[in-house]
TORKOL-4160 file (C-alpha; in steps of 0.2 Angstrom, whole numbers, padded with zeros to 4 digits, m for minus):
257
<pt num="1" X="0947" Y="0635" Z="0651"/>
<pt num="2" X="0935" Y="0619" Z="0651"/>
<pt num="3" X="0927" Y="0627" Z="0635"/>
<pt num="4" X="0943" Y="0630" Z="0625"/>
<pt num="5" X="0949" Y="0612" Z="0631"/>
<pt num="6" X="0933" Y="0604" Z="0622"/>
<pt num="7" X="0935" Y="0615" Z="0606"/>
<pt num="8" X="0953" Y="0611" Z="0605"/>
<pt num="9" X="0948" Y="0591" Z="0607"/>
<pt num="10" X="0933" Y="0593" Z="0594"/>
<pt num="11" X="0946" Y="0601" Z="0582"/>
<pt num="12" X="0961" Y="0588" Z="0585"/>
<pt num="13" X="0946" Y="0574" Z="0583"/>
<pt num="14" X="0940" Y="0580" Z="0567"/>
<pt num="15" X="0958" Y="0582" Z="0560"/>
<pt num="16" X="0960" Y="0564" Z="0564"/>
<pt num="17" X="0944" Y="0558" Z="0557"/>
<pt num="18" X="0948" Y="0568" Z="0541"/>
<pt num="19" X="0966" Y="0561" Z="0540"/>
<pt num="20" X="0960" Y="0543" Z="0541"/>
<pt num="21" X="0945" Y="0545" Z="0529"/>
<pt num="22" X="0958" Y="0553" Z="0516"/>
<pt num="23" X="0970" Y="0538" Z="0519"/>
<pt num="24" X="0957" Y="0525" Z="0516"/>
<pt num="25" X="0948" Y="0534" Z="0501"/>
<pt num="26" X="0967" Y="0536" Z="0494"/>
<pt num="27" X="0969" Y="0517" Z="0497"/>
<pt num="28" X="0953" Y="0512" Z="0490"/>
<pt num="29" X="0956" Y="0522" Z="0474"/>
<pt num="30" X="0974" Y="0515" Z="0472"/>
<pt num="31" X="0968" Y="0497" Z="0473"/>
<pt num="32" X="0955" Y="0501" Z="0461"/>
<pt num="33" X="0967" Y="0509" Z="0451"/>
<pt num="34" X="0980" Y="0496" Z="0450"/>
<pt num="35" X="0966" Y="0483" Z="0447"/>
<pt num="36" X="0964" Y="0490" Z="0429"/>
<pt num="37" X="0984" Y="0493" Z="0426"/>
<pt num="38" X="0991" Y="0478" Z="0420"/>
<pt num="39" X="1004" Y="0482" Z="0408"/>
<pt num="40" X="1003" Y="0472" Z="0391"/>
<pt num="41" X="1021" Y="0466" Z="0392"/>
<pt num="42" X="1018" Y="0457" Z="0408"/>
<pt num="43" X="1002" Y="0450" Z="0403"/>
<pt num="44" X="1011" Y="0441" Z="0388"/>
<pt num="45" X="1024" Y="0435" Z="0399"/>
<pt num="46" X="1012" Y="0428" Z="0411"/>
<pt num="47" X="1002" Y="0420" Z="0397"/>
<pt num="48" X="1018" Y="0411" Z="0390"/>
<pt num="49" X="1031" Y="0398" Z="0395"/>
<pt num="50" X="1047" Y="0407" Z="0391"/>
<pt num="51" X="1061" Y="0396" Z="0384"/>
<pt num="52" X="1079" Y="0401" Z="0380"/>
<pt num="53" X="1084" Y="0403" Z="0363"/>
<pt num="54" X="1095" Y="0387" Z="0365"/>
<pt num="55" X="1082" Y="0376" Z="0371"/>
<pt num="56" X="1080" Y="0370" Z="0353"/>
<pt num="57" X="1061" Y="0376" Z="0354"/>
<pt num="58" X="1051" Y="0376" Z="0337"/>
<pt num="59" X="1035" Y="0385" Z="0343"/>
<pt num="60" X="1035" Y="0397" Z="0358"/>
<pt num="61" X="1041" Y="0412" Z="0367"/>
<pt num="62" X="1060" Y="0413" Z="0367"/>
<pt num="63" X="1072" Y="0423" Z="0377"/>
<pt num="64" X="1088" Y="0432" Z="0368"/>
<pt num="65" X="1093" Y="0450" Z="0369"/>
<pt num="66" X="1073" Y="0451" Z="0368"/>
<pt num="67" X="1057" Y="0440" Z="0369"/>
<pt num="68" X="1052" Y="0434" Z="0353"/>
<pt num="69" X="1039" Y="0421" Z="0346"/>
<pt num="70" X="1044" Y="0408" Z="0334"/>
<pt num="71" X="1036" Y="0395" Z="0324"/>
<pt num="72" X="1018" Y="0391" Z="0324"/>
<pt num="73" X="1011" Y="0400" Z="0338"/>
<pt num="74" X="0994" Y="0405" Z="0340"/>
<pt num="75" X="0993" Y="0416" Z="0355"/>
<pt num="76" X="1002" Y="0432" Z="0348"/>
<pt num="77" X="0986" Y="0441" Z="0340"/>
<pt num="78" X="0984" Y="0460" Z="0344"/>
<pt num="79" X="0969" Y="0469" Z="0337"/>
<pt num="80" X="0973" Y="0488" Z="0333"/>
<pt num="81" X="0961" Y="0499" Z="0322"/>
<pt num="82" X="0950" Y="0484" Z="0321"/>
<pt num="83" X="0962" Y="0475" Z="0310"/>
<pt num="84" X="0973" Y="0459" Z="0316"/>
<pt num="85" X="0992" Y="0461" Z="0319"/>
<pt num="86" X="1003" Y="0448" Z="0327"/>
<pt num="87" X="1017" Y="0450" Z="0340"/>
<pt num="88" X="1035" Y="0447" Z="0335"/>
<pt num="89" X="1045" Y="0453" Z="0349"/>
<pt num="90" X="1044" Y="0463" Z="0366"/>
<pt num="91" X="1055" Y="0470" Z="0380"/>
<pt num="92" X="1051" Y="0477" Z="0397"/>
<pt num="93" X="1047" Y="0495" Z="0387"/>
<pt num="94" X="1040" Y="0490" Z="0370"/>
<pt num="95" X="1031" Y="0478" Z="0359"/>
<pt num="96" X="1035" Y="0475" Z="0340"/>
<pt num="97" X="1019" Y="0470" Z="0330"/>
<pt num="98" X="1016" Y="0466" Z="0311"/>
<pt num="99" X="1001" Y="0468" Z="0302"/>
<pt num="100" X="0993" Y="0450" Z="0299"/>
<pt num="101" X="0988" Y="0456" Z="0281"/>
<pt num="102" X="0995" Y="0467" Z="0268"/>
<pt num="103" X="0988" Y="0486" Z="0268"/>
<pt num="104" X="0974" Y="0490" Z="0258"/>
<pt num="105" X="0966" Y="0473" Z="0257"/>
<pt num="106" X="0984" Y="0466" Z="0251"/>
<pt num="107" X="0986" Y="0478" Z="0237"/>
<pt num="108" X="1001" Y="0474" Z="0227"/>
<pt num="109" X="1016" Y="0486" Z="0226"/>
<pt num="110" X="1032" Y="0488" Z="0218"/>
<pt num="111" X="1046" Y="0491" Z="0230"/>
<pt num="112" X="1054" Y="0503" Z="0217"/>
<pt num="113" X="1048" Y="0509" Z="0200"/>
<pt num="114" X="1066" Y="0509" Z="0195"/>
<pt num="115" X="1076" Y="0492" Z="0194"/>
<pt num="116" X="1091" Y="0502" Z="0196"/>
<pt num="117" X="1086" Y="0511" Z="0213"/>
<pt num="118" X="1087" Y="0499" Z="0229"/>
<pt num="119" X="1088" Y="0512" Z="0243"/>
<pt num="120" X="1074" Y="0510" Z="0254"/>
<pt num="121" X="1073" Y="0527" Z="0259"/>
<pt num="122" X="1070" Y="0531" Z="0240"/>
<pt num="123" X="1059" Y="0516" Z="0239"/>
<pt num="124" X="1039" Y="0516" Z="0236"/>
<pt num="125" X="1037" Y="0505" Z="0252"/>
<pt num="126" X="1044" Y="0521" Z="0262"/>
<pt num="127" X="1033" Y="0532" Z="0254"/>
<pt num="128" X="1018" Y="0522" Z="0255"/>
<pt num="129" X="1019" Y="0517" Z="0272"/>
<pt num="130" X="1022" Y="0534" Z="0278"/>
<pt num="131" X="1005" Y="0539" Z="0270"/>
<pt num="132" X="0996" Y="0525" Z="0276"/>
<pt num="133" X="1002" Y="0528" Z="0295"/>
<pt num="134" X="0994" Y="0547" Z="0293"/>
<pt num="135" X="0978" Y="0539" Z="0287"/>
<pt num="136" X="0975" Y="0524" Z="0298"/>
<pt num="137" X="0985" Y="0524" Z="0313"/>
<pt num="138" X="0987" Y="0543" Z="0317"/>
<pt num="139" X="0974" Y="0541" Z="0332"/>
<pt num="140" X="0986" Y="0528" Z="0340"/>
<pt num="141" X="1002" Y="0540" Z="0336"/>
<pt num="142" X="1005" Y="0543" Z="0357"/>
<pt num="143" X="1006" Y="0524" Z="0359"/>
<pt num="144" X="1018" Y="0521" Z="0345"/>
<pt num="145" X="1037" Y="0523" Z="0347"/>
<pt num="146" X="1050" Y="0528" Z="0337"/>
<pt num="147" X="1060" Y="0513" Z="0333"/>
<pt num="148" X="1077" Y="0510" Z="0326"/>
<pt num="149" X="1073" Y="0501" Z="0310"/>
<pt num="150" X="1085" Y="0494" Z="0298"/>
<pt num="151" X="1084" Y="0504" Z="0281"/>
<pt num="152" X="1101" Y="0496" Z="0273"/>
<pt num="153" X="1102" Y="0477" Z="0274"/>
<pt num="154" X="1115" Y="0469" Z="0262"/>
<pt num="155" X="1124" Y="0452" Z="0263"/>
<pt num="156" X="1112" Y="0446" Z="0277"/>
<pt num="157" X="1119" Y="0460" Z="0289"/>
<pt num="158" X="1110" Y="0476" Z="0293"/>
<pt num="159" X="1122" Y="0491" Z="0287"/>
<pt num="160" X="1111" Y="0507" Z="0293"/>
<pt num="161" X="1098" Y="0511" Z="0303"/>
<pt num="162" X="1084" Y="0525" Z="0307"/>
<pt num="163" X="1072" Y="0531" Z="0318"/>
<pt num="164" X="1055" Y="0529" Z="0312"/>
<pt num="165" X="1037" Y="0526" Z="0317"/>
<pt num="166" X="1034" Y="0513" Z="0304"/>
<pt num="167" X="1044" Y="0501" Z="0295"/>
<pt num="168" X="1044" Y="0482" Z="0288"/>
<pt num="169" X="1054" Y="0467" Z="0294"/>
<pt num="170" X="1071" Y="0463" Z="0288"/>
<pt num="171" X="1079" Y="0446" Z="0283"/>
<pt num="172" X="1086" Y="0442" Z="0300"/>
<pt num="173" X="1069" Y="0446" Z="0309"/>
<pt num="174" X="1060" Y="0432" Z="0297"/>
<pt num="175" X="1073" Y="0419" Z="0300"/>
<pt num="176" X="1073" Y="0422" Z="0318"/>
<pt num="177" X="1055" Y="0416" Z="0320"/>
<pt num="178" X="1055" Y="0403" Z="0308"/>
<pt num="179" X="1058" Y="0409" Z="0288"/>
<pt num="180" X="1070" Y="0399" Z="0278"/>
<pt num="181" X="1079" Y="0404" Z="0262"/>
<pt num="182" X="1073" Y="0396" Z="0249"/>
<pt num="183" X="1065" Y="0382" Z="0256"/>
<pt num="184" X="1044" Y="0382" Z="0258"/>
<pt num="185" X="1037" Y="0382" Z="0276"/>
<pt num="186" X="1019" Y="0386" Z="0281"/>
<pt num="187" X="1022" Y="0382" Z="0298"/>
<pt num="188" X="1026" Y="0399" Z="0306"/>
<pt num="189" X="1014" Y="0413" Z="0311"/>
<pt num="190" X="1021" Y="0424" Z="0298"/>
<pt num="191" X="1015" Y="0414" Z="0284"/>
<pt num="192" X="0999" Y="0421" Z="0276"/>
<pt num="193" X="0999" Y="0413" Z="0259"/>
<pt num="194" X="1003" Y="0430" Z="0250"/>
<pt num="195" X="1019" Y="0437" Z="0243"/>
<pt num="196" X="1026" Y="0452" Z="0254"/>
<pt num="197" X="1041" Y="0462" Z="0254"/>
<pt num="198" X="1055" Y="0460" Z="0266"/>
<pt num="199" X="1072" Y="0471" Z="0268"/>
<pt num="200" X="1085" Y="0463" Z="0261"/>
<pt num="201" X="1093" Y="0472" Z="0246"/>
<pt num="202" X="1107" Y="0466" Z="0235"/>
<pt num="203" X="1113" Y="0470" Z="0216"/>
<pt num="204" X="1116" Y="0459" Z="0202"/>
<pt num="205" X="1130" Y="0466" Z="0191"/>
<pt num="206" X="1127" Y="0454" Z="0178"/>
<pt num="207" X="1110" Y="0460" Z="0176"/>
<pt num="208" X="1111" Y="0476" Z="0182"/>
<pt num="209" X="1097" Y="0475" Z="0193"/>
<pt num="210" X="1093" Y="0478" Z="0212"/>
<pt num="211" X="1083" Y="0463" Z="0221"/>
<pt num="212" X="1075" Y="0463" Z="0238"/>
<pt num="213" X="1070" Y="0450" Z="0249"/>
<pt num="214" X="1051" Y="0445" Z="0250"/>
<pt num="215" X="1041" Y="0431" Z="0257"/>
<pt num="216" X="1033" Y="0419" Z="0242"/>
<pt num="217" X="1016" Y="0412" Z="0243"/>
<pt num="218" X="1022" Y="0394" Z="0250"/>
<pt num="219" X="1032" Y="0404" Z="0265"/>
<pt num="220" X="1049" Y="0403" Z="0258"/>
<pt num="221" X="1062" Y="0418" Z="0259"/>
<pt num="222" X="1066" Y="0423" Z="0242"/>
<pt num="223" X="1074" Y="0437" Z="0232"/>
<pt num="224" X="1063" Y="0447" Z="0219"/>
<pt num="225" X="1066" Y="0461" Z="0207"/>
<pt num="226" X="1062" Y="0478" Z="0215"/>
<pt num="227" X="1050" Y="0483" Z="0201"/>
<pt num="228" X="1040" Y="0466" Z="0204"/>
<pt num="229" X="1024" Y="0469" Z="0214"/>
<pt num="230" X="1020" Y="0462" Z="0232"/>
<pt num="231" X="1011" Y="0466" Z="0246"/>
<pt num="232" X="1016" Y="0476" Z="0261"/>
<pt num="233" X="1015" Y="0472" Z="0279"/>
<pt num="234" X="1019" Y="0485" Z="0290"/>
<pt num="235" X="1028" Y="0484" Z="0307"/>
<pt num="236" X="1025" Y="0496" Z="0321"/>
<pt num="237" X="1032" Y="0496" Z="0340"/>
<pt num="238" X="1021" Y="0500" Z="0354"/>
<pt num="239" X="1025" Y="0507" Z="0370"/>
<pt num="240" X="1021" Y="0495" Z="0386"/>
<pt num="241" X="1002" Y="0502" Z="0386"/>
<pt num="242" X="0989" Y="0496" Z="0400"/>
<pt num="243" X="0982" Y="0479" Z="0396"/>
<pt num="244" X="0963" Y="0481" Z="0392"/>
<pt num="245" X="0956" Y="0463" Z="0387"/>
<pt num="246" X="0960" Y="0447" Z="0377"/>
<pt num="247" X="0971" Y="0432" Z="0380"/>
<pt num="248" X="0980" Y="0433" Z="0363"/>
<pt num="249" X="0971" Y="0420" Z="0352"/>
<pt num="250" X="0964" Y="0424" Z="0335"/>
<pt num="251" X="0946" Y="0424" Z="0342"/>
<pt num="252" X="0950" Y="0434" Z="0359"/>
<pt num="253" X="0965" Y="0445" Z="0353"/>
<pt num="254" X="0973" Y="0458" Z="0364"/>
<pt num="255" X="0965" Y="0474" Z="0361"/>
<pt num="256" X="0972" Y="0491" Z="0359"/>
<pt num="257" X="0958" Y="0503" Z="0361"/>
């Protein structure tokens, strides 16, 4: 009887030791794992003072229906595919970014070959971006969300949306962050001294031609014939991925590995 009691005591003791060691190990793993699991949205919000959209702030991170960068900010850089992008806006579950320069070394593209064709879904831009995505961003596909991009924008209002993996900014996006119609402005982060397309279609009955919006070399929002040539700056929307490194500045951007 004495031996049986000792055996049971040993077994119970070993079980207790095992449970304690498992809990310690699990806790240690959890702490270690959490130290590298800061979400990028949280990091961006921690790095910025957040203002209300009605605070009359010219430069900074503002809150409306989402957080968005406005004006001449210098801490919204992201490195993706070894290229620089700028953060436009973010929410709890996504981060919208635009490429700092035009695709393919700022190559010039017509919005449409036909001046009577202004539909974005039939445009050169739509087709070119789809191909560019497959060539340059397919390795990041799991990080990139389908987003409700405006595909028909008339009279400074979006008329139709489509879920896409890649798109371009529309007129309202640019105005929100600092662009102005027919007024030069080099003091907002979207300015890059190139001419690049945005979505803002219109049709001139007298001339018989479609126009689309673009940003000119002096930072003004203008209207251009769809068969003119401009650069294309793609926009993608990232999921709230885990933060790796960086502080959002040009020399030390947030890195998407």
